[in-house]
N, C-alpha and C positions, 0 to 999 in steps of 0.2 A: 402727687408725689410718690415716686415707686424706689423703695431701696433694695438692691440686690445684693445677695450674700453668698460667697462660694466658699463652701466648707469642704475640706480635703481631708481624706482619711489616709494616713500614712501606716502602712503595714510593712513588716519585716520578716523575711524569712531565712532562714539558714540553711545553705547545702553544704552537707559535708564532703571534704575532698581530702583524701590522705596525702600528708606528708611525714616524713620519719625523722624523729630525732630522739635523744637520749639526753635523762638527766639522771645523775648518781649521786647519791650521799653515803656515807659511811657505810658499808654492808647491805644495803639496799637497792636495788634496782628495777626500773620498770622503762618499758618504751613507749615512745611518744608517737602516737599517729593524728595529725589533725590539719585542717584546714578550714577556713570560713569563706565563704561568698554570701554576703548580704543582699537580697535584692528589695530594693525598698518600692512598692506598689501604692500610688495615689490614686485615689478614686473621688473624682468631683461630683458635687452637686450643688446646683444654684436655687437659693431661695429666693422669693420675691416678696416683700414686704410694704405696705403700703406705708402712706405718711402717721397713720397712729399705731402704727408696729404690728398689724395684723398680716398674719401670713397668706399671700394670695394665689401662691403657685409654687411649683419647683421644677427645674430642668433636670433633664437626663443625664446622667453620669458621662461624664468625657473619658477617652481612652486613659489606660492606666499609663502611670509615667514608670520609667523604672531607672534604678542607678545601681552599678556595681560599688562595692566596697572591698577594697583589699583587704585579703586575709590577715589574722595576725596569728603568730605562733610563738612557741616558746621554747627556751633550751631545754636539754636535758643530759642526764650523766649518771654513772655507777661507779663503785670500788674496785681495782682491780690491783694487780701486782704493778710494780715500778716498771717504767719503761724508758729508763735511760735519759741521758742529758738532751737538752732542745737547746736551740737559740732564745735566750732571755726576749720576752718581749719589750718593745719600745715603751718606755715610762711614759705613763699619761699623768700629766699634773693636772688636777682638777682646778678650775679657776677659783679664787677666794670671792668674788662677789658672781652674784646670778648674771647669767648672760642671755639674752633674749628673752622671748617668752612664748610659751606655750600657746600653739594654735587655738583660737578660741571653740569651745564645742559650739555644735550647730544643732539648735534644742528644736523639736516638733514645737511650734507655736498655736495657742487657741485662738478663736475669734476674741476681740476686745470686750470689755467687760459690758459697755453699750450694747453692743451688738447682741452678746450674749443674754441681756434683760429681757432683748426683744423677740428673739428666735431660740433662745435656748432650749425652751420647753418643747418646742415642735421639731428643731433639727434631726433629733435624735431618731424620733419616729420616721420623718421623711427621709433620712437616710435609711434607714432601716428597709423601709417599705418599697425604695427605690432600686437599691442593690442587694436587698436581702437574699433575695433567690440566686443571685450571682455569685457573690464573695461573702455571704454572711457567714460561712463557716471559716473562711480564712480569715477575716475581719476580726472574729472572734479569738481564735486561735492565735494570731500573731499580735494583736493589741494587748491581749493578756498577757503574753509573755515580754514583750517590750513596755507595756508603760510602767512610768516611773512610779516607785513606791514610795510610802511614807512611814509604813508599817515599821513598829519599833523591831532591832534586834531581838532574835531569840535568845532564849535565857531569860535569868533573874531581872537583869536592868541591862540596858546599853552601858558602855565604857565612855567615859569624858573625852571628847576629841578637841579639848582647849589646846593641847600643846601637840597635835598630830602634824602640823606643818614643819617641814624642814626642807634645807637646799638639796644637799645631795648626800648620799649614803654610799655603803660598799658593802658587798657581801663576801663573807668569809668562812671557810673552813678549817678547824685546828687539825689538819691530817698532816703527815708527812709524806714526801715523793712514795713510800713503800706503802702509804696507806695505814700508818700506824698514828697514836696520839702524839700531837707535838706537847712540851713540857709548858708548864706555867712561865717560865722564862722565856721559851721559843714564842707563845704567844704573845707575849709582852714585848718582845723584840719586832714582830709584826707590827703591832698597834703605834710602835712608834712611827711608821709612815703613814697613818690614818689621819694626819691632824687636818686633812682639809675636808673631811667627812665629819658629817652631823651625827649620821645615823650608822652602827654597824651591823648588817643582819647574818645571823646564825640561823641554821636549820634546825638542829637536835639539842640532845643533852648528853651525848656520849662525850666521852675522851675529859670529863670534869670541864667541858666547853664554858656552862654558864660561871660558876666561880670565877675559873682562869680570865676570861673575856669581861666579867665584870670588874675585876681588879686590875685590868689592864686599859679600860676604857680612860679616855683623856678629859682634860676639864671642858664641861660642857656636852661630852658625848653622851649617847644614849643608845641601846642595844635593842634590836628588833630581835625576840625571842622566838624559838619555832619549837613544834613537836612534829615529828618527822614520821614515826611509827604508828600506823592505825593500830597495829593489833595489841601494842603495849602504852598506849597513850594513859592511863591511869598512873601508873607506875613513873613513866617519863614526866607526867605533871607534877608527881611528888617530886622528882629530883630537880624539876626547874625551881620550885617554889623553895627548895632545900638551899640552891646555888644562889637564889636572890636574897636570900637570909633578911627579908624584909626591906631591903634598899630600892623599893620599886621605883622611886624618883628619877632613875637611873635607866628604866624600861621604858623604851618607845610603846612598844605594843607586843602582844603575843602573837604568833600565827599559828594556826590549828592545821596541821598538815599542809604539804607542798605539792600541789597538782596531784591529789590523791583522785578525785573522780576521773580526771584526764587519765589517769594509769589503772583506772577500774579496779583501784582497792575498795572503794567505798562509792555507794550511791549518794545522789546529790541529798535525797530527803534523810539519809543517815549521818550524813555530814550537818548538815542543819542541828538535827538533834544534838551532835556531838559538840557542835560551837556551843550551843546553850549549856551544856554541862561542863564546858571546860570554863565558860565565862561565872558560872555559878560557885564553882570551886575556886577560882582566883578570887573573887568575891569576898569567900569565907576567909582566905589567907590575907586580906588587906590589899588587893591591887584591886583599883578602879578604873584601870586606863583601857583602850581600846583593844578588842577581840577581832579577828578577822581570820580568813583562810585566803589561800593564794592559788589561783588559776590561771591557765592561758586565757586571753580575751573572748576566745569562741566558746569555751565552756560557761563562762560567766553568761554571755549573752543567750546560751541556749538554757540556761539555768539560773534566772535572776533570784531566786530564793537565795543564792548563796550570797549575793551582795546584799540582800536584805537582812539576812540572818548575821552579816558582820557590821561591823562598826566604822568600817571603810571599805572600799573596792579596792581589793590588792589583784593586781595583774600582772604576770610574767610576760613581757612582750618583748620579742626579739627579732628586728628587720632582718637579719643577716637570713633567717629561716623563709623569708619572703623572696623567692626567686628573681621578682621585679625590682626589687630594692637595690641600689647602689652604696656603697660608705657615704656618697654626701647625701643620701636623701633618707639616710636612717632615723634622724630626727624628727624629719615631718612625718614618716611612715607611723613612729611610734605616739605622735602627738594627734594623727588620727585616730588610731585606735582608742586614746583616752577620750576623745570626742565620743566615739561610738558607746564605749563604756557609759558615759556621762546621760545619752541617751535611753540606756536600759535601765540604768540604776538610780536615775533621779539625782536628787540633791545628797546623794553620798560622796563625800571626798576620795577621789582617785589616787591611789598611789602605786607607781610602778615598782613591782617588788623583785624585779631582775630585769634590766636590759644591756645589752654588750655587743661585742663584735669580736670573733676570732683573728689570730695574727698568725695563725699556722693553720696548714689542713689544706682540704681543696675548696675550689669555688662553687657557690649553689646559683648558678646562673648569672644574673648581672652581679651577684653579691659574691665579688671577689675578695681575695683574702692574700694579705702581707702585713707586716707591721705598719707600713705607711697606711694601707686601707684602715687598720683599726683606729690609729692616730685620726683620720679623716671623719671616720665614722661617729667617735668620741666626741669630737668636736661638734658635728653635727648634733648630736645627742645633748649635749650641754646646752646649745643656743637654742633648740628649739624646745626644751622641756626643762624650765630653768629652776624646777621645785620639785620635791616629791618623788625622787627619783632613785632607786637603788642601782648603782651601777654594778654589771656582773664580769669578773670577779676579780677580788684583790690580786690573786697570783695563780698563775699555772697549777694546774691539779694532775700532775702524772701519775696519781694513782687511778684514775679515771681511765676506761676503757676510750678507744679513740673515737668510738660512734659514727654517725652518720658522716659523709664527707671527712673523716678524720679530724675534726676540728674540736672535739669536746674536753681535750686536754689544754687547750691554747687560748683559753679568753682571758687570762690574768693581763693586767692592765698596769700593775707596777713591778718592778726588779724583784726577783726573789721566786722562791718556793715555799 
């Protein structure tokens, strides 16, 4: 009797192609240019095994198979003078119960344990001998970048993820239309509309945002806190810790910078080191929860050390910036990017830390823009990604520059500013 085993090596390469977008928070601006096309190449090798489990021969590799993965892109922005009134967005009411399910991740699979026991020691050498001269370098580079990691997050210790999961959250900034700071009372008034959301994400510590948001949280709500300024993170972290005032139970997580690698503010290696330092100082302050950094999906895929250093994979994914996406398939686009991230980051939980659709501005290819289009897109998002998603954003941000396609001010999904 003869057993034949076919081993497939999957390698993924990313080819950069620019798309321009902006994202800006109070008094800080950076331009975003990115896109991702991932090509998956599969190399097949046949291993023949006799009845006693002895390898008796191998077959030549088959032609490589390729598949295209749709690019992931992220929204971006920056402060500016007020630009006058606009027609309010059509209000989006989040469902009280989860709708639909996230498209399951498609993971690379390995041979069964029985086969592995029979040929495991031989397959590696056989594959190397068979295809080493042709694709050895490519396999080494691509597999090294894409292989799931089980390494602990960088820093003194990883944060607890026991309370990480939630249904839906919403992103929020405490700025008026002119770019000034909202008062504590105005922040509390804004939060009166956030009852449907489990988590509220803020990006920085200016405008007394941490204590004001902590005071405004509703029953059962938590806040995703953020450090935004790369150059002043130490002092900003002290401000964050003081603003929490020991009430760490209301903190979902702490995000170390927003798209800083993508904005060329810091290298991936420097960011990994900074995450560890931030985590260590938070531990000393009594916080034992998750610490992560947020980047667009393709930046994480190109730099898997970022999800390895984080306690969960945090990605900003916006279907609008993919010119082939329509409002009705916004959810399937985002779900597909989640699957891609799971293949890169292994068993790390994935949280979509930004995802939205503009109601004003200009179309981006098939990504049309209107209040009705926004409503369709948001319904698609919550149907396809039923949990662990931060919707972008609470209100229109008229303090921002219009940005690419004139949409950056008009992502608000609730009435008001």
